[in-house]
Backbone as a printed PyTorch tensor [residue, N CA C, xyz], in Angstrom:
tensor([[[ -37.9590, -121.5490,  -82.2960],
         [ -36.9640, -120.6520,  -82.8800],
         [ -35.8140, -120.4680,  -81.8800]],

        [[ -34.6300, -120.8360,  -82.3120],
         [ -33.4520, -120.7520,  -81.4560],
         [ -32.6600, -119.5060,  -81.8130]],

        [[ -32.4300, -118.6550,  -80.8270],
         [ -31.6880, -117.4140,  -81.0450],
         [ -30.2750, -117.5620,  -80.4990]],

        [[ -29.3170, -116.9180,  -81.1750],
         [ -27.9820, -116.8670,  -80.5840],
         [ -27.9410, -115.7090,  -79.5930]],

        [[ -26.8210, -115.5570,  -78.9000],
         [ -26.7350, -114.5700,  -77.8290],
         [ -27.0350, -113.1580,  -78.3220]],

        [[ -26.4590, -112.7510,  -79.4470],
         [ -26.6740, -111.3860,  -79.9450],
         [ -28.1150, -111.1540,  -80.3840]],

        [[ -28.7110, -112.1470,  -81.0440],
         [ -30.1190, -112.0220,  -81.4510],
         [ -31.0270, -111.9370,  -80.2230]],

        [[ -30.7040, -112.7280,  -79.2250],
         [ -31.4980, -112.7210,  -78.0010],
         [ -31.3860, -111.3780,  -77.2830]],

        [[ -30.1890, -110.8180,  -77.2110],
         [ -30.0160, -109.5120,  -76.5650],
         [ -30.8350, -108.4530,  -77.2830]],

        [[ -30.8230, -108.4600,  -78.6030],
         [ -31.6050, -107.4910,  -79.3710],
         [ -33.0960, -107.6680,  -79.1210]],

        [[ -33.5550, -108.9150,  -79.1170],
         [ -34.9700, -109.1940,  -78.8750],
         [ -35.3700, -108.7510,  -77.4700]],

        [[ -34.5190, -109.0070,  -76.4830],
         [ -34.8020, -108.5670,  -75.1140],
         [ -34.9560, -107.0580,  -75.0340]],

        [[ -34.0650, -106.3430,  -75.6920],
         [ -34.1390, -104.8750,  -75.6830],
         [ -35.4540, -104.3950,  -76.2810]],

        [[ -35.8390, -104.9950,  -77.4050],
         [ -37.0890, -104.6050,  -78.0620],
         [ -38.2970, -104.9000,  -77.1730]],

        [[ -38.3030, -106.0710,  -76.5550],
         [ -39.4140, -106.4680,  -75.6900],
         [ -39.4920, -105.5590,  -74.4650]],

        [[ -38.3490, -105.2690,  -73.8540],
         [ -38.3350, -104.4230,  -72.6590],
         [ -38.8540, -103.0210,  -72.9750]],

        [[ -38.3800, -102.4440,  -74.0620],
         [ -38.8350, -101.0980,  -74.4400],
         [ -40.3370, -101.1050,  -74.7310]],

        [[ -40.7850, -102.1040,  -75.4770],
         [ -42.2000, -102.1710,  -75.8620],
         [ -43.1000, -102.5210,  -74.6730]],

        [[ -42.8000, -103.6110,  -73.9760],
         [ -43.7130, -104.1150,  -72.9490],
         [ -43.6730, -103.3090,  -71.6530]],

        [[ -42.5350, -102.7030,  -71.3510],
         [ -42.4620, -101.8600,  -70.1530],
         [ -42.7520, -100.4020,  -70.4880]],

        [[ -43.0970, -100.1680,  -71.7560],
         [ -43.5050,  -98.8400,  -72.2300],
         [ -42.4840,  -97.7530,  -71.8830]],

        [[ -41.2180,  -98.0430,  -72.2020],
         [ -40.1530,  -97.0640,  -71.9800],
         [ -40.2020,  -96.0580,  -73.1190]],

        [[ -40.4550,  -94.8000,  -72.8090],
         [ -40.6650,  -93.8070,  -73.8650],
         [ -39.4230,  -92.9820,  -74.1700]],

        [[ -38.4670,  -92.9560,  -73.2730],
         [ -37.3010,  -92.0900,  -73.4650],
         [ -36.0830,  -92.8150,  -74.0060]],

        [[ -36.2580,  -94.0610,  -74.4360],
         [ -35.0950,  -94.8300,  -74.8860],
         [ -35.5100,  -95.7940,  -75.9980]],

        [[ -34.5920,  -96.0320,  -76.9160],
         [ -34.8260,  -97.0100,  -77.9740],
         [ -33.9920,  -98.2570,  -77.6680]],

        [[ -34.3510,  -99.3920,  -78.2650],
         [ -33.5550, -100.6010,  -78.0370],
         [ -32.0740, -100.4010,  -78.3640]],

        [[ -31.7910,  -99.6350,  -79.3910],
         [ -30.4040,  -99.4060,  -79.8210],
         [ -29.5860,  -98.6290,  -78.7870]],

        [[ -30.2630,  -97.8700,  -77.9500],
         [ -29.5740,  -97.0620,  -76.9460],
         [ -29.2440,  -97.8240,  -75.6670]],

        [[ -29.7660,  -99.0390,  -75.5430],
         [ -29.5270,  -99.8200,  -74.3290],
         [ -28.1910, -100.5480,  -74.4550]],

        [[ -27.3040, -100.2780,  -73.5280],
         [ -26.0020, -100.9440,  -73.4860],
         [ -26.1860, -102.3500,  -72.9170]],

        [[ -25.5230, -103.3230,  -73.5350],
         [ -25.6500, -104.7180,  -73.0980],
         [ -25.2640, -104.9220,  -71.6360]],

        [[ -24.3270, -104.1210,  -71.1490],
         [ -23.8080, -104.3180,  -69.7960],
         [ -24.2740, -103.2720,  -68.7910]],

        [[ -25.1380, -102.3720,  -69.2080],
         [ -25.6640, -101.3560,  -68.2900],
         [ -26.6410, -102.0170,  -67.3190]],

        [[ -26.6430, -101.5810,  -66.0640],
         [ -27.6020, -102.1350,  -65.1020],
         [ -29.0400, -101.8740,  -65.5610]],

        [[ -29.8890, -102.8670,  -65.3790],
         [ -31.2920, -102.6840,  -65.7410],
         [ -32.0240, -101.8420,  -64.7060]],

        [[ -31.5730, -101.9210,  -63.4550],
         [ -32.2410, -101.2080,  -62.3610],
         [ -31.3400, -100.1060,  -61.8330]],

        [[ -31.9560,  -99.1080,  -61.2010],
         [ -31.1820,  -98.0150,  -60.6130],
         [ -30.5880,  -97.1050,  -61.6700]],

        [[ -29.3040,  -96.8580,  -61.5560],
         [ -28.6030,  -95.8870,  -62.4120],
         [ -28.6640,  -96.2000,  -63.9090]],

        [[ -28.7180,  -97.4510,  -64.2780],
         [ -28.6940,  -97.8210,  -65.6920],
         [ -29.9830,  -97.4610,  -66.4080]],

        [[ -30.7850,  -98.4670,  -66.6680],
         [ -32.0460,  -98.2790,  -67.3970],
         [ -33.1130,  -97.6520,  -66.5120]],

        [[ -32.9320,  -97.7410,  -65.2070],
         [ -33.8580,  -97.0890,  -64.2850],
         [ -35.1290,  -97.8620,  -63.9950]],

        [[ -35.1150,  -99.1700,  -64.1930],
         [ -36.2980,  -99.9600,  -63.8880],
         [ -36.4850, -100.0380,  -62.3770]],

        [[ -37.7380, -100.3110,  -61.9580],
         [ -38.0270, -100.4170,  -60.5280],
         [ -38.6190, -101.7850,  -60.2030]],

        [[ -39.0450, -101.9670,  -58.9600],
         [ -39.5230, -103.2810,  -58.5140],
         [ -40.7840, -103.7320,  -59.2610]],

        [[ -41.6550, -102.8050,  -59.6280],
         [ -42.8280, -103.1840,  -60.4230],
         [ -42.4160, -103.6810,  -61.8030]],

        [[ -41.3940, -103.0260,  -62.3730],
         [ -40.8700, -103.4840,  -63.6590],
         [ -40.2890, -104.8910,  -63.5330]],

        [[ -39.6650, -105.1880,  -62.3920],
         [ -39.0820, -106.5150,  -62.1740],
         [ -40.1640, -107.5910,  -62.2320]],

        [[ -41.3010, -107.3180,  -61.5910],
         [ -42.4070, -108.2730,  -61.6080],
         [ -42.8890, -108.4820,  -63.0430]],

        [[ -43.0540, -107.3880,  -63.7680],
         [ -43.4830, -107.4920,  -65.1710],
         [ -42.4560, -108.2440,  -66.0010]],

        [[ -41.1910, -107.9970,  -65.7350],
         [ -40.1140, -108.6410,  -66.4880],
         [ -40.1280, -110.1530,  -66.2840]],

        [[ -40.4240, -110.6020,  -65.0720],
         [ -40.5230, -112.0440,  -64.8030],
         [ -41.5990, -112.6610,  -65.6950]],

        [[ -42.7420, -111.9930,  -65.7920],
         [ -43.8470, -112.4780,  -66.6220],
         [ -43.4670, -112.4440,  -68.1040]],

        [[ -42.8220, -111.3740,  -68.5260],
         [ -42.3970, -111.2230,  -69.9270],
         [ -41.4380, -112.3380,  -70.3290]],

        [[ -40.4820, -112.6520,  -69.4630],
         [ -39.4920, -113.7010,  -69.7620],
         [ -40.1900, -115.0520,  -69.8680]],

        [[ -41.1120, -115.3110,  -68.9460],
         [ -41.8680, -116.5710,  -68.9790],
         [ -42.6830, -116.6810,  -70.2690]],

        [[ -43.3870, -115.6020,  -70.6100],
         [ -44.2830, -115.6030,  -71.7760],
         [ -43.5150, -115.7320,  -73.0900]],

        [[ -42.4160, -114.9890,  -73.2190],
         [ -41.7060, -114.9430,  -74.4900],
         [ -40.6680, -116.0490,  -74.6820]],

        [[ -40.1040, -116.5490,  -73.5670],
         [ -38.9950, -117.4860,  -73.6940],
         [ -39.2150, -118.7960,  -72.9410]],

        [[ -40.3390, -118.9260,  -72.2440],
         [ -40.6370, -120.1620,  -71.5290],
         [ -39.6950, -120.4370,  -70.3730]],

        [[ -39.1000, -119.3750,  -69.8330],
         [ -38.1340, -119.5180,  -68.7450],
         [ -38.7120, -118.8870,  -67.4880]],

        [[ -38.6930, -119.6600,  -66.3960],
         [ -39.1930, -119.1520,  -65.1250],
         [ -38.0470, -118.6470,  -64.2610]],

        [[ -38.2820, -117.5470,  -63.6060],
         [ -37.3540, -117.0360,  -62.6080],
         [ -37.9950, -117.3630,  -61.2680]],

        [[ -37.3350, -118.2340,  -60.5160],
         [ -37.9560, -118.8790,  -59.3710],
         [ -38.0210, -118.0030,  -58.1300]],

        [[ -36.9570, -117.2660,  -57.8420],
         [ -36.9620, -116.4650,  -56.6210],
         [ -36.2040, -115.1560,  -56.8300]],

        [[ -36.2240, -114.3180,  -55.8020],
         [ -35.6030, -112.9930,  -55.9190],
         [ -34.0960, -113.0780,  -56.1420]],

        [[ -33.4500, -114.0340,  -55.5000],
         [ -31.9970, -114.1620,  -55.6500],
         [ -31.6330, -114.5010,  -57.0960]],

        [[ -32.3610, -115.4310,  -57.6740],
         [ -32.1440, -115.7960,  -59.0740],
         [ -32.4350, -114.6040,  -59.9790]],

        [[ -33.5150, -113.8800,  -59.6850],
         [ -33.8790, -112.7110,  -60.4690],
         [ -32.8380, -111.6150,  -60.3730]],

        [[ -32.3100, -111.4040,  -59.1820],
         [ -31.3100, -110.3540,  -58.9830],
         [ -30.0820, -110.6000,  -59.8590]],

        [[ -29.6510, -111.8550,  -59.9240],
         [ -28.4880, -112.1940,  -60.7640],
         [ -28.8300, -112.0670,  -62.2460]],

        [[ -29.9870, -112.5690,  -62.6330],
         [ -30.3810, -112.5580,  -64.0480],
         [ -30.6110, -111.1390,  -64.5540]],

        [[ -31.1540, -110.2760,  -63.7060],
         [ -31.5440, -108.9330,  -64.1240],
         [ -30.4460, -107.8870,  -63.9570]],

        [[ -29.2020, -108.3060,  -63.8160],
         [ -28.1230, -107.3210,  -63.6870],
         [ -27.9930, -106.4610,  -64.9450]],

        [[ -28.1200, -107.0890,  -66.1160],
         [ -27.9740, -106.3750,  -67.3910],
         [ -28.6240, -107.2030,  -68.4920]],

        [[ -28.6930, -106.6390,  -69.6720],
         [ -29.1800, -107.3930,  -70.8340],
         [ -28.2960, -108.6210,  -71.0570]],

        [[ -26.9990, -108.4310,  -70.9270],
         [ -26.0290, -109.5170,  -71.1160],
         [ -26.3110, -110.6820,  -70.1610]],

        [[ -26.4500, -110.3920,  -68.8600],
         [ -26.6770, -111.4690,  -67.8920],
         [ -28.0490, -112.1110,  -68.0940]],

        [[ -29.0300, -111.3230,  -68.4800],
         [ -30.3650, -111.8630,  -68.7080],
         [ -30.3810, -112.7990,  -69.9150]],

        [[ -29.7300, -112.4070,  -70.9840],
         [ -29.6650, -113.2480,  -72.1890],
         [ -28.9530, -114.5650,  -71.8770]],

        [[ -27.8430, -114.4920,  -71.1620],
         [ -27.1050, -115.7140,  -70.8080],
         [ -27.9410, -116.6060,  -69.8930]],

        [[ -28.6520, -116.0050,  -68.9490],
         [ -29.5230, -116.7610,  -68.0510],
         [ -30.5810, -117.5250,  -68.8560]],

        [[ -31.2220, -116.8370,  -69.8050],
         [ -32.2670, -117.4620,  -70.6280],
         [ -31.6950, -118.6160,  -71.4380]],

        [[ -30.5600, -118.3890,  -72.0990],
         [ -29.9510, -119.4500,  -72.9060],
         [ -29.5620, -120.6460,  -72.0490]],

        [[ -28.9620, -120.3930,  -70.8870],
         [ -28.5760, -121.4850,  -69.9820],
         [ -29.7950, -122.2690,  -69.5270]],

        [[ -30.8440, -121.5740,  -69.1550],
         [ -32.0580, -122.2350,  -68.6730],
         [ -32.7170, -123.0400,  -69.7950]],

        [[ -32.7160, -122.5050,  -71.0100],
         [ -33.2940, -123.2380,  -72.1390],
         [ -32.4970, -124.5170,  -72.4150]],

        [[ -31.1660, -124.4530,  -72.3020],
         [ -30.3340, -125.6530,  -72.4790],
         [ -30.6350, -126.6870,  -71.4070]],

        [[ -30.7660, -126.2270,  -70.1500],
         [ -31.0900, -127.1470,  -69.0450],
         [ -32.4210, -127.8460,  -69.3240]],

        [[ -33.4100, -127.0780,  -69.7800],
         [ -34.7320, -127.6490,  -70.0440],
         [ -34.6830, -128.6740,  -71.1620]],

        [[ -33.8380, -128.4290,  -72.1690],
         [ -33.7090, -129.3790,  -73.2810],
         [ -33.0440, -130.6740,  -72.8170]],

        [[ -32.1380, -130.5720,  -71.8570],
         [ -31.3940, -131.7320,  -71.3890],
         [ -32.1360, -132.5390,  -70.3230]],

        [[ -33.2520, -131.9940,  -69.8510],
         [ -33.9650, -132.7380,  -68.7970],
         [ -35.2160, -133.4080,  -69.3210]]])
């Protein structure tokens, strides 16, 4: 199943709220460009580890190191673009 950017962002929001058990926020309340960590969504380092597993399980995309993760996890927008780019690379190789 191939998702476009907007569908992927929505799916990411739903997965993050559900799998990270965020109780004070709904997927609709998450801004595409809000930081996932710190002031934005308020995720922490344990959430980052879980998020790496969630991305691998749901989208078949691996986040190889902390530097790559830091860039990908800036926001829903950057994460969705990272996933789409990585999926394209995998298809071309």
